[in-house]
DRENDO-1510 file (C-alpha; in Angstrom, 1 decimal, always signed):
<recs>
REC; n; res; u; v; w
REC; 1; MET; +0.0; +0.0; +0.0 .
REC; 2; THR; +1.3; +3.4; -1.0 .
REC; 3; LYS; +1.5; +6.0; +1.7 .
REC; 4; PHE; -0.3; +9.3; +1.3 .
REC; 5; THR; +2.1; +12.3; +1.7 .
REC; 6; LEU; +1.9; +16.0; +2.0 .
REC; 7; GLU; +3.4; +16.2; -1.5 .
REC; 8; ASP; +0.3; +14.2; -2.7 .
REC; 9; LEU; -2.0; +16.6; -0.9 .
REC; 10; GLU; -0.1; +19.6; -2.4 .
REC; 11; ALA; -0.6; +18.2; -5.9 .
REC; 12; ILE; -4.3; +17.7; -5.2 .
REC; 13; VAL; -4.6; +21.3; -3.9 .
REC; 14; ALA; -2.8; +22.6; -7.0 .
REC; 15; GLN; -5.0; +20.6; -9.3 .
REC; 16; ARG; -8.2; +21.8; -7.6 .
REC; 17; ALA; -7.0; +25.4; -7.5 .
REC; 18; MET; -6.8; +25.4; -11.3 .
REC; 19; SER; -10.1; +23.5; -11.7 .
REC; 20; ASP; -13.1; +24.8; -13.6 .
REC; 21; ASP; -15.3; +23.0; -11.0 .
REC; 22; GLU; -17.6; +25.6; -9.5 .
REC; 23; LEU; -18.2; +23.3; -6.5 .
REC; 24; SER; -14.5; +23.1; -5.6 .
REC; 25; TYR; -14.0; +24.4; -2.1 .
REC; 26; THR; -10.2; +24.7; -2.7 .
REC; 27; ARG; -10.8; +26.8; -5.9 .
REC; 28; LYS; -13.3; +29.0; -4.1 .
REC; 29; LEU; -11.0; +29.5; -1.0 .
REC; 30; ILE; -8.0; +30.4; -3.1 .
REC; 31; GLY; -10.2; +32.7; -5.2 .
REC; 32; LYS; -10.9; +34.7; -2.0 .
REC; 33; GLY; -7.2; +35.5; -1.6 .
REC; 34; VAL; -4.4; +35.0; +0.7 .
REC; 35; ALA; -6.0; +36.9; +3.6 .
REC; 36; LYS; -9.0; +34.5; +3.7 .
REC; 37; CYS; -6.7; +31.5; +3.3 .
REC; 38; ALA; -4.7; +32.8; +6.3 .
REC; 39; GLN; -7.8; +33.3; +8.3 .
REC; 40; LYS; -8.8; +29.7; +7.7 .
REC; 41; VAL; -5.4; +28.5; +8.8 .
REC; 42; GLY; -5.8; +30.5; +12.0 .
REC; 43; GLU; -9.2; +29.1; +12.7 .
REC; 44; GLU; -8.1; +25.5; +12.1 .
REC; 45; ALA; -5.0; +26.0; +14.3 .
REC; 46; VAL; -7.2; +27.1; +17.2 .
REC; 47; GLU; -9.6; +24.2; +16.7 .
REC; 48; ALA; -6.6; +21.8; +16.7 .
REC; 49; ALA; -5.2; +23.3; +19.9 .
REC; 50; ILE; -8.6; +23.1; +21.6 .
REC; 51; ALA; -9.0; +19.4; +20.4 .
REC; 52; ALA; -5.5; +18.7; +21.8 .
REC; 53; VAL; -6.6; +19.3; +25.4 .
REC; 54; LYS; -9.6; +17.0; +25.1 .
REC; 55; PRO; -9.3; +13.3; +25.6 .
REC; 56; ASP; -10.6; +12.6; +22.1 .
REC; 57; LYS; -7.6; +11.8; +19.8 .
REC; 58; GLN; -9.9; +11.2; +16.9 .
REC; 59; GLU; -11.0; +14.9; +17.1 .
REC; 60; LEU; -7.4; +16.1; +17.2 .
REC; 61; THR; -6.6; +13.9; +14.2 .
REC; 62; GLY; -9.4; +15.4; +12.2 .
REC; 63; GLU; -8.5; +19.0; +13.2 .
REC; 64; ALA; -4.9; +18.3; +12.4 .
REC; 65; ALA; -5.9; +17.1; +9.0 .
REC; 66; ASP; -8.0; +20.2; +8.4 .
REC; 67; LEU; -5.0; +22.4; +9.5 .
REC; 68; LEU; -2.6; +20.7; +7.2 .
REC; 69; TYR; -5.0; +21.0; +4.3 .
REC; 70; HIS; -5.6; +24.7; +4.9 .
REC; 71; LEU; -1.9; +25.4; +5.4 .
REC; 72; LEU; -1.2; +23.8; +1.9 .
REC; 73; VAL; -4.0; +25.9; +0.4 .
REC; 74; LEU; -2.4; +29.0; +2.0 .
REC; 75; LEU; +1.0; +28.1; +0.6 .
REC; 76; LYS; -0.5; +27.6; -2.8 .
REC; 77; ALA; -2.3; +31.0; -2.6 .
REC; 78; SER; +1.0; +32.6; -1.6 .
REC; 79; ASP; +3.0; +30.8; -4.3 .
REC; 80; VAL; +5.2; +29.1; -1.8 .
REC; 81; PRO; +6.0; +25.4; -2.7 .
REC; 82; LEU; +6.0; +22.8; +0.0 .
REC; 83; SER; +9.5; +21.9; -1.1 .
REC; 84; ASP; +10.7; +25.3; +0.2 .
REC; 85; VAL; +9.1; +24.7; +3.6 .
REC; 86; MET; +10.6; +21.2; +3.7 .
REC; 87; ALA; +14.1; +22.6; +2.8 .
REC; 88; THR; +13.8; +25.1; +5.6 .
REC; 89; LEU; +12.9; +22.4; +8.0 .
REC; 90; GLU; +15.7; +20.2; +6.8 .
REC; 91; SER; +18.2; +23.1; +7.2 .
REC; 92; ARG; +17.1; +23.5; +10.8 .
REC; 93; THR; +17.7; +19.9; +11.8 .
REC; 94; GLY; +21.5; +20.4; +12.0 .
REC; 95; GLN; +21.2; +22.3; +15.2 .
REC; 96; THR; +19.1; +22.0; +18.3 .
REC; 97; GLY; +15.7; +23.8; +18.4 .
REC; 98; LEU; +17.0; +26.3; +21.0 .
REC; 99; GLN; +20.0; +27.1; +18.8 .
REC; 100; GLU; +17.9; +27.5; +15.7 .
REC; 101; LYS; +15.4; +29.8; +17.6 .
REC; 102; ALA; +18.3; +31.9; +18.9 .
REC; 103; SER; +19.6; +32.3; +15.4 .
REC; 104; ARG; +16.3; +33.8; +14.4 .
REC; 105; ALA; +16.0; +36.1; +17.5 .
REC; 106; GLY; +16.4; +39.2; +15.3 .
REC; 107; ASP; +13.4; +38.2; +13.1 .
</recs>
């Protein structure tokens, strides 16, 4: 069985963003612009955080899936490929999290 990856989801988001399908949620959301996409990421992040403090792991799983989807939509709307995000994460693995955070303290 093949594993579903974030790259697979990124490809689906890209395909649906360019779709002629009037019923495509992805297309409609991207059509509303980066600000709306960012708002949805914020909403989903809050919902995931709330779900995390509940004893229902299935709810957190669903909210995390929603958050990842909406983040990929935001990246698409912002013309930022997932590969750039992954490269940034990869570059940060050569140091501890505290060292990496300190290196960005001026940001």
